[in-house]
Every structure is written in C-alpha cells, then in structure tokens.
DOBAPA-488182 format. One record per residue (C-alpha): residue number from 1; x negated, y negated, z. Coordinates in steps of 0.25 Angstrom, whole numbers. Layout:
BEGIN
PT   resi       X       Y       Z
PT    NUM       X       Y       Z
...
***
This chain:
BEGIN
PT   resi       X       Y       Z
PT      1       0       0       0
PT      2      -5     -14      -4
PT      3      -6     -23       8
PT      4      -5     -38       5
PT      5     -12     -49      12
PT      6       2     -54      17
PT      7       5     -40      23
PT      8      -9     -40      30
PT      9      -6     -53      36
PT     10       8     -48      41
PT     11       2     -36      47
PT     12      -9     -44      54
PT     13       2     -53      60
PT     14      11     -41      65
PT     15      -2     -35      71
PT     16      -5     -48      78
PT     17       9     -49      83
PT     18       9     -35      88
PT     19      -3     -38      97
PT     20       3     -51     102
PT     21      16     -44     106
PT     22       8     -33     113
PT     23       0     -43     121
PT     24      13     -51     125
PT     25      19     -38     130
PT     26       7     -35     138
PT     27      -1     -22     139
PT     28      10     -14     147
PT     29       1      -9     158
PT     30      -5     -22     164
PT     31      -2     -35     170
PT     32     -11     -47     169
PT     33     -12     -56     181
PT     34     -19     -69     182
PT     35     -25     -72     196
PT     36     -36     -80     203
PT     37     -50     -74     203
PT     38     -51     -70     218
PT     39     -38     -61     217
PT     40     -44     -53     206
PT     41     -59     -53     212
PT     42     -65     -39     217
PT     43     -61     -43     231
PT     44     -48     -49     228
PT     45     -34     -42     227
PT     46     -35     -40     212
PT     47     -42     -26     211
PT     48     -34     -20     222
PT     49     -21     -25     216
PT     50     -25     -20     202
PT     51     -28      -6     208
PT     52     -15      -5     216
PT     53      -6     -11     205
PT     54     -11      -2     194
PT     55     -10      11     203
PT     56       4       8     206
PT     57       9       3     193
PT     58      -1       7     182
PT     59      -2      -8     178
PT     60     -16     -14     176
PT     61     -18     -28     181
PT     62     -26     -37     172
PT     63     -31     -49     181
PT     64     -35     -62     175
PT     65     -42     -71     185
PT     66     -43     -86     187
PT     67     -53     -93     196
PT     68     -42     -97     206
PT     69     -27     -99     207
PT     70     -28    -113     202
PT     71     -35    -109     189
PT     72     -25     -98     188
PT     73     -13    -107     188
PT     74     -21    -117     178
PT     75     -24    -106     168
PT     76      -9    -100     169
PT     77      -4    -114     166
PT     78     -14    -116     154
PT     79     -11    -103     147
PT     80       4    -102     151
PT     81      12     -91     143
PT     82      -1     -87     136
PT     83      -8     -83     149
PT     84      -6     -68     146
PT     85      -4     -65     161
PT     86       7     -58     168
PT     87       5     -63     182
PT     88      -2     -75     188
PT     89      -6     -72     202
PT     90     -12     -81     213
PT     91      -5     -94     211
PT     92      -1    -101     224
PT     93      10    -112     227
PT     94       0    -123     224
PT     95      -1    -118     210
PT     96      13    -113     208
PT     97      20    -126     204
PT     98      13    -127     191
PT     99      14    -113     187
PT    100      29    -112     191
PT    101      32    -125     183
PT    102      25    -119     171
PT    103      36    -108     168
PT    104      25     -97     166
PT    105      30     -89     178
PT    106      42     -79     177
PT    107      51     -77     189
PT    108      49     -63     195
PT    109      53     -58     209
PT    110      45     -46     212
PT    111      49     -34     220
PT    112      46     -36     234
PT    113      47     -51     233
PT    114      57     -51     245
PT    115      45     -47     254
PT    116      38     -60     251
PT    117      37     -69     264
PT    118      48     -79     260
PT    119      39     -91     263
PT    120      29     -87     252
PT    121      39     -87     240
PT    122      34     -98     231
PT    123      44     -97     220
PT    124      59     -92     223
PT    125      59     -87     208
PT    126      47     -79     210
PT    127      39     -85     198
PT    128      28     -85     209
PT    129      27     -73     218
PT    130      19     -74     231
PT    131       7     -65     232
PT    132       0     -69     245
PT    133      -3     -81     254
PT    134     -12     -87     264
PT    135     -16    -101     269
PT    136     -27    -110     265
PT    137     -37    -113     276
PT    138     -51    -118     278
PT    139     -60    -105     281
PT    140     -73    -108     289
PT    141     -85    -101     293
PT    142     -84    -100     309
PT    143     -99     -98     310
PT    144    -101    -112     303
PT    145     -89    -119     309
PT    146     -86    -118     323
PT    147     -75    -129     323
PT    148     -67    -127     311
PT    149     -57    -138     305
PT    150     -43    -138     311
PT    151     -37    -147     300
PT    152     -39    -152     286
PT    153     -45    -165     292
PT    154     -55    -158     299
PT    155     -62    -153     286
PT    156     -66    -167     283
PT    157     -74    -168     296
PT    158     -88    -172     293
PT    159     -93    -159     301
PT    160     -88    -151     289
PT    161     -96    -158     279
PT    162     -98    -149     267
PT    163     -92    -137     274
PT    164     -80    -135     266
PT    165     -77    -128     253
PT    166     -64    -131     246
PT    167     -58    -127     233
PT    168     -53    -135     220
PT    169     -38    -137     221
PT    170     -38    -138     205
PT    171     -43    -124     203
PT    172     -39    -116     216
PT    173     -27    -113     224
PT    174     -34    -114     237
PT    175     -40    -128     233
PT    176     -26    -133     229
PT    177     -21    -127     242
PT    178     -31    -135     250
PT    179     -27    -148     242
PT    180     -13    -146     245
PT    181     -16    -144     260
PT    182     -23    -157     260
PT    183     -12    -164     253
PT    184      -2    -158     263
PT    185      -9    -163     275
PT    186     -14    -176     270
PT    187      -3    -180     260
PT    188      -7    -192     251
PT    189     -20    -194     259
PT    190     -26    -181     253
PT    191     -37    -188     245
PT    192     -42    -195     258
PT    193     -43    -181     265
PT    194     -51    -176     253
PT    195     -61    -187     254
PT    196     -63    -184     269
PT    197     -64    -170     266
PT    198     -74    -171     255
PT    199     -87    -171     263
PT    200     -83    -158     269
PT    201     -82    -151     256
PT    202     -94    -143     251
PT    203     -87    -139     238
PT    204     -74    -137     231
PT    205     -74    -124     224
PT    206     -66    -120     212
PT    207     -59    -108     218
PT    208     -57    -100     232
PT    209     -67     -89     228
PT    210     -78     -99     225
PT    211     -75    -107     238
PT    212     -75     -95     247
PT    213     -87     -90     241
PT    214     -95    -102     245
PT    215     -89    -101     259
PT    216     -93     -87     261
PT    217    -107     -91     255
PT    218    -108    -101     267
PT    219    -108    -113     258
PT    220     -98    -120     267
PT    221     -91    -115     280
PT    222     -77    -119     276
PT    223     -69    -115     264
PT    224     -54    -117     259
PT    225     -48    -103     260
PT    226     -37     -96     267
PT    227     -33     -92     281
PT    228     -34     -78     277
PT    229     -49     -79     273
PT    230     -54     -75     287
PT    231     -48     -61     286
PT    232     -57     -58     273
PT    233     -69     -60     281
PT    234     -65     -52     293
PT    235     -60     -41     283
PT    236     -72     -40     274
PT    237     -83     -46     282
PT    238     -79     -43     297
PT    239     -81     -57     301
PT    240     -72     -68     307
PT    241     -82     -79     304
PT    242     -73     -86     293
PT    243     -60     -92     298
PT    244     -49    -100     293
PT    245     -47    -114     300
PT    246     -33    -117     304
PT    247     -29    -131     301
PT    248     -18    -139     309
PT    249     -14    -145     296
PT    250      -9    -131     292
PT    251     -13    -122     280
PT    252      -7    -121     266
PT    253       0    -108     263
PT    254      -5    -102     249
PT    255       5     -92     242
PT    256      -1     -85     230
PT    257       8     -80     220
PT    258      10     -72     207
PT    259      19     -75     195
PT    260      24     -68     183
PT    261      21     -75     170
PT    262      33     -77     161
PT    263      24     -73     149
PT    264      18     -61     156
PT    265      14     -50     145
PT    266      16     -39     156
PT    267      28     -44     163
PT    268      34     -31     169
PT    269      20     -27     174
PT    270      19     -41     180
PT    271      32     -39     188
PT    272      27     -26     193
PT    273      14     -32     198
PT    274      22     -43     205
PT    275      31     -33     212
PT    276      18     -26     216
PT    277      12     -39     221
PT    278      23     -40     232
PT    279      20     -25     236
PT    280      12     -21     249
PT    281       2     -15     239
PT    282      -2     -28     233
PT    283       1     -37     246
PT    284      -8     -28     254
PT    285     -20     -30     245
PT    286     -19     -46     247
PT    287     -24     -48     261
PT    288     -37     -41     260
PT    289     -40     -46     246
PT    290     -34     -59     243
PT    291     -34     -63     258
PT    292     -20     -68     258
PT    293      -8     -64     265
PT    294       3     -55     258
PT    295      16     -61     255
PT    296      24     -49     260
PT    297      23     -43     274
PT    298      12     -32     275
PT    299       2     -30     286
PT    300     -11     -38     285
PT    301     -25     -33     286
PT    302     -32     -34     300
PT    303     -42     -45     295
PT    304     -31     -55     293
PT    305     -30     -57     309
PT    306     -41     -67     307
PT    307     -33     -75     297
PT    308     -28     -87     305
PT    309     -13     -91     305
PT    310     -12    -103     296
PT    311      -5    -112     306
PT    312       4    -122     299
PT    313       7    -116     285
PT    314       7    -127     274
PT    315      14    -127     260
PT    316       8    -139     254
PT    317      14    -147     242
PT    318       9    -146     228
PT    319      -3    -153     223
PT    320      -2    -161     210
PT    321     -12    -161     198
PT    322     -14    -176     201
PT    323     -18    -173     215
PT    324     -28    -163     210
PT    325     -34    -173     200
PT    326     -34    -184     211
PT    327     -42    -174     220
PT    328     -52    -170     209
PT    329     -55    -185     207
PT    330     -56    -187     222
PT    331     -66    -176     223
PT    332     -75    -181     212
PT    333     -75    -195     219
PT    334     -78    -190     233
PT    335     -87    -178     231
***
C-alpha cells in the first residue's frame, strides 16, 4: 500500500495524541506527590510512608520535592494545571489562602476525616486536609544559654547579639510563621521590632533544613524551629540539651495539610492516598520522622515528654505580599 505524505502526518498526530491522552490519564499504579524536601529526605517520613502505602495498596509514590513549603506553593501557582502532580502535601495555613484562591484544588473529604481534631480543620470543604501540626518556637542550646528568652522582645536584648538563626519568610513556611508571629504581637509596629532584632540575627537561612543544620553545627545557640524539636534530640541523641523556649506572647500554631489537584492524572490513586493519610498507619509515622503531632488521637512516643506545652496558642492573621516586600527592603537597609 502506498502511504502518502498526508497519511504519514496524520499517523504521527494520532500517535502523539495517544501519548498525550495516556499521560493525562496517569500510569495506573502510581501517585505523584509534591512536597518539601525534608519530608522526603532519608530521615523524613517519605521513605516509610512510601513503603507502607505500597505494601497496603500496590500503588507507588513518586515524590517531587521543593526546598520548602514556600517554594512548593510558588511552583504550584506558577505551573498551575500543567503541574502534573496528583497531590500537594505540606502547605500550611499561612500559604493556604493563595492556593485555595487559585482554584487548583478539588474538594475531597477522606475516609477518617471525622477523627481529625476539630480545631485543626483549615477548610470546611476539605480542599486542604490536615496532615500534622506543631507550634513555632525558638529552640536553644542550654549549654550555651542558661537564661533563655521568655518573649519575643527578649530576643532583641544585646546579650543575644549574633545568637539567632532565622528563616526567610519569602521562601519558607516557618519563616513566614515567624513573620506572622511578630506581626500578631507588634501590629503595625512590626518594622520597628525587626530593627531592634537585627543585631541578634546571625543569618537568615532559605529554609528550615539549612537553618537547623547551622544550629546543630553550633554556628549559633538559637534557631527558629518547633516546640517538638527537643523530642528529636532525646530520641536519637539521648540528650535534653536542646530546649524550646516558652514565650509569654504565645506560640503560633502551624497546621500542615495536603490537597487533591483538580487536574490530577491519577485522581483515584490520590484519593486512596488521602484516605491512608488519616489512618493510624500514616499518622504513627509522623511523630518520629516529621517531628510534628498527629491530627488524630493516637499514642505519642515517650520522647515527646520533653516537648513543652505551647502556653498560649496563637493563630496569627495573614501576611501580604506588600508586607514581605517591605520586610525585604528593610533587611537590605539594616543588615
């Protein structure tokens, strides 16, 4: 049979369309999850979550990691429906607004959602589903600091000059949480506080992993982290040297969540994963790997006894893009 040039072109187009449709439908036995890098690190929850989920369902998890939750949200908003992901995992309430407003997430109420602690539900329509939670805190080395700060204002004391590692609020959810914390306590006077605080800041890291790495290498004796961080050092280093300072100002609650993407190629597998996320099998992995609290009622590891109660929980308001730009300009001027 003679094949004309026109027929060849048509065959090529049909083949290309077939590949495109196949990709849009997904592979059938996987789920693609975007998250932040520490979640899928060798010491994070990712490896154990993958193993248990695949054993139970036969579905393979493909992780795509970003530096931090801030970077995760930015990339998702940039790529939109072309992201190719099924689930975004690790966004917190400080990042939720922009993502929810984008229309990229689909409503899905997983099996077991009735077991979530009610105060942790971020979105009544379950476009974002709580995964874990903790409270932001300043963690300090008790061998270097005998009298820890007891409020945000204490951090600006000259005795703490160069002692503090913070995290950029433009790229990191803990950094954004600290910014919101300051704004909650100081209101419109937040720029004045940052000016007073500046001499105490050794550096502003891009993400939590790099910041905490500097802290454990003893570059500075204080770092922005979580009230749950001391438990890590007791569990894996058998030490109570590192402690979370409790502030009379209160401590911001951080709720991390996952969402189903409206354009998910493997939507049914994604729903199976979100059901799994609220099961004891998943939630029991979180405390000793992500060092956060589970969102359902399950027993906690013994090492969590050294994690202090957060005192007055805070749920700060949102931070605007204009405020972040103002902060960046201020940091350039004063540092």
